[in-house]
N, C-alpha and C positions, 0 to 999 in steps of 0.2 A: 746373091738373093737371100740366102740364109742369114748373112750378116746384117743386111738391111732390115729384116724382120726383127732381129734382136734389138737393134738400135731403136726401132719404132716402139717396141714394148717398154724399154727403159725410159724413153721420153714420156710416154703416157703414164707410167707409174709415178715418175717425179712430179708430173702435173697434178695428179690426184693427191699426192702427199702435201703439195703446197696449198691446195684449196680444200683439203679434207677436214675432218674433225680436229679440234684442238688437241685432244688426247693423242691422236696419231702423229702430231707434230712435236711431241715432247713438251707441251704446255698444259698448265692446269686450267680446266674449264671455269668460266666465270659462274659464281653462285648467284643466280638470278633471284633467289628467294629473299636475299637481304635487301633488295631494292623495293620489295613489296611491303608497304606499310599496312599494319593491322587496322582494320576499320573499327571505329568505336561502336560499341553495342548500345544502340539507342533505345531499343524496346526490350521489354521483359521477354526472355527467350523461353517462355512456357509452352510455346507452340512446337518446339523441337521434340521429336518423338524419341530420338536416341537418348537414353538416360545419362550416359557418360558425357556426351557432348552437351546436353542440356545443363548438367551440373557445372561443367567447365565454363560455359558461356554465362551462366547465372552468377558465378563467382566474379567473373570479369565485369559483369553488369553492376554488381554491388560495389566493387572497387571504384569503377568510374563514377558511379553516383555519389560515393563518399568524397572522392576528389573534387567533383564539381561543387558539392555542397561546401567544402572547405574553401575553395576558391571564391565562391560567392560571399562567404562570411568575411574573408580577408578584404575583398573589394569593398564590402559594406562598411567595415571598420575604417578603411582608409578614407572613404568619402565622409564618414561621420567626423573623423579627426580633422579633415580639411575644412568642413563647413562649420565646425565648432558648435555654438549654441543654436545655429540655424539648421542643424541636422534634423531630419525627420525622426519622429518617435519610432522606437522599435516595435514592429508588428507583433501582436500576440499570437502565438502558435495555436492552431486549432486542436482541441482535445475533445474527448467524448463528454467531458463535464461541461465545457462552455458552449458546446453545440448540441446539447441535449434537447429533446423535444419538450415543448411546454406541456406541463401537467395541469389539468383543470383544478386539481385539489391543492395546488401549491398555495401556501399561506405565508404571510409576513409575521415576524416575531411579535409585533405590537398589535396584532389583530384583536380587537375587543371581543369578538365572538369566540375566538379560540381561547382567550384568557378566561372568559366566563365558563366555557365548557370544562377547561382543565381545573378550575377551582372546585368543581363538583364531581369529578370523575373518581374512579376507584383508587387512584394514587395520590390524591390531594393531601390526605393525612400524612403520607410519608414525606412529601416534599415540604410540608409545613412543620415537620419534625414533631408531630403529635403522636406518631406510632413508630416504633423501631422495628425493622424487619427481623424475623427469625426464620431461618431457611433450613429445610430438610433436604438432604442430598442423598440420592441412591443411584443405582446403576441398573443395567439390564441383568437378567438372570445369568449366573456363572460368568462374571467378568474376568478378564485376563489380568495378570499381575502388572502389566504395563499401564493399565488404566488407573491404577492407584497412585502412580506418580503424578498424573494430571489432577487427581482428586486432592492430593497433598498441596499442589500449587494453588488450586482453587480455595482451599481452606485458609491459606496464608493471604490470598487476594481479597476474599469477601469476608467481612466480619459476620459473626453470629451464624456461621455455617456449620451444621451438624450432619455427620455421615451415619447412615443406617444401612445395614446389609439388606439386599433385596429379598433374598430367600425365595419363596414361592408365591409371594403376594402379588396381586394385580395392581395396576396403577390406581384404579378406582378405590381399592381397599387402602392403599397408602395415602390417598387424598383424605379419606375419612379418618385414618389414624392421625395424620398431621393436623387436621382442623380440630380434632378433639384435644390435642396437646398444644394448642395455641401457636402452631406454626403459621406463618403468613405466606410462605412460598414453598413450592416443591420443585426440585430440579432432578430430572432423570437423564442420565448419560447413556448413550448407546455407542457401540464401537463396531468396527469391521477391520479384520486383519490386525487386531491388537492395537488399533489406533482409533481414538474418539472421532466419530463422524456425525453425531447428532446430539442435540440438547433440547429436552422438553421442559418448559417452564410454565408452571401453573400457579395462579394466585388463589390462595385458599381462604383468605379472610372475607367474610360476608360484608357487603356494603350496600348503602341505599342506591348507589348508581347501578348496581347489578341486581336490583329487586330483592335485596336481602340474601343473595347467594354469592358464591365465590366467582372467580373468574377475573380476567380472561385467561386463556391458555394459548401458548404459542409454541411452535416447533421451529427450531433453527438447525440448519445444516452446519456442521463444524468442519473446518478445514485448516490446513497449515498450522497444526498444533506444534509449538516449540516449547518444551519445558524450560523452567527457569535456569536449570543447570546448563542448557545449551545456548542461552542468550549470551552474546559476547559482552564482556566487562560488566556482568550482572552484579547487583548488590543484594543484600539480604533485607527483606521487608521487616518492619517492626509491627507491633500490635496497635499502632495508631490508626484511627479511622481516616481513610483517604478522602481527599476532595474528589468531586465528580465532575467530569467534563463530557457533555453530550454535544456532538458537533455534526452538522451535515444533514439533520433531519428536517426537511423543508415542506413535506406534504402532510395532509391530515393523518394518513396512515403512518408516516414517519414520526410525527409527534407522538402518536399513541405507542409505537414500538419503542421510541426513545424513553418515554416516561415509564414504560413497563420495565425496561432494563434498569432505569435509574431508581426504581422502587426497591431493587435488591439491596442497595447500599443505604446505610443510615445517613442522615443529612445534618449531623452535628460534627462536621469535620474537625479533626484535631490538627491545627496548622503547624504545631511544633514538630510533627512527624514529617512534613514536607512531602507527602505522598499524594499521587494523583492517579485516579482510575479513569481511563479514557475510552469512550465508545465513539469512534469516528466512522460516519457513514459516507461511503464513496462508491457510486455506481451500484447501489443496493447491497454492497458488501460492508459489513460492520466490523471494523478492525478494533480489537480489544487489546489495550496496552496498559502496563502498570509501571509508573515512573516515580522517581524521587528527584526533586530539583535541589541542587547544591549551590551554595554561594561560596565563591572563592575570592580571596584578596590577593591582588598583585601589586607590586611596587612600581611606581613610575617616577621619572625625574622631571622636576620642574624646570622652567626656562631660567636662563642666566640673569643676573642682576648687575647693573653697571653703577659704579660709584666714582667720584672725583677725589683725587688726592693732590695735595699741594707739595710740590717738589722744587726747592730752590727759588721760591717766589713765583713759580709758574704753575698753572692749572693743567693738569693732564688727566684725560679720562681713561681710566683703566677698567676693563671688564673683568670681573672676577666671577668664576663659576662656583656657585653654591648649589650643591646637590642636596635637595631636600627630598626625603623619602615620603611619597604620598601613597595612600592605599586606594586602589581602584577595585571595585567589587564587580565580579563577573558571575553570571548564573549559567549553569549547565545542567543537563538531564542525565540521569543514570537509570537505565532500565532494570527493573526488578524481576519481571516475568510473572506469570507465563505470557505467551504470545499466541493468539489464535484469531480466527476469522469466523464470523457468523453470517448466515444468509437465511432470512425468514422464509419459510415455506407456507405456513398457514397460521391464521389467528382465529381462535374459536371463543364463542361466548361461554361463560360458566367454567366450571372445572372440567377436567379431562373426561370426554365422552365422545368417542369417535363414531358411535352407532346412532345416537339420538341428538348429539350436540349440533348447534347452528354455528356456521362459520361466518365470521365477519369478513374475512378475506382469505382467498386460497390462490396460490400461485399456479396458474395454468400456463405452462411454458409455451405451447404452440399458439395459444390465443393472445398472450400478453407480450411475449418477447418477439414482436414482429420486426423490430429494428434494434440495432445495438445502442441507439441513443434514447431509448425509452426506459425510464426509471420510475419506480413506484414509491420509494422512501424519500 
């Protein structure tokens, strides 16, 4: 009886060993995780609450989106190559510029009404080269030493620019001082954390368009200031008067702001200096750049010439390579600096007077910036 019980226990143990877990049979268990394929992240995982998991899934989402975009581009190039001339035109990508909301004050460059108004405004004498601007530059009280590097760049950038220390005078007293000494413009620089963040420009010369008074006055927010020494591959500006390039000012307000900035420069450009001052408006940000265009000559080889020679009474055409050195002219730009960005905050009639002055335009962010596609200049 005892022996029969032992045999029964051994048979039951061997049966469990055969049908038990793989690790109990001396085998490695199958890794079932390798058979599961990762599902593509089709939606933006911003709904995931866990921060680590959300960042992980978002990185995967960006990689999949980039790979899909690349695959679509390769497929489109293959179809265009197969169709040849019958390939459809490449679609223009949507940007904030080409999808901007229509502005009621947008004008065309050849508008007769605009041309008539600009021929009689405060800046007509500057653009007709009847008056040369003379500019007084000062700063806020107690400026930092870093601001003087930007002042030095501006004095190399703008002709006829003279710096006067601010001391304890108010802006209205400086306007009176400048107009008595035949200055046409006043520029006041402000700063925060030793970086220039504001520029006040006031037109001081009286004109008939402003009822015998000065004006207008505008305040610009200054950002992304890069001195000329930090501009890559920068050159040294010369004393030549630069050409002026105003681009992207399409509304009535934009025309006025562009002509105001253009009146700072003389309009008798010295072309032998090959220097250009650019005010480029894009999405109400005015990018200010200073360039020199350079002409370079490169050698190029002309095509071969063939000639016939007579050899033993037979004509044989022999192509002889004659290398002729031809000069090909190329133009390139060299940035001189400084580099900064302006954004107009308000435009006021007359000289600086924040207490009793009337504003032509004031930027109210909550009321005007209702959408990202709404621009004013």
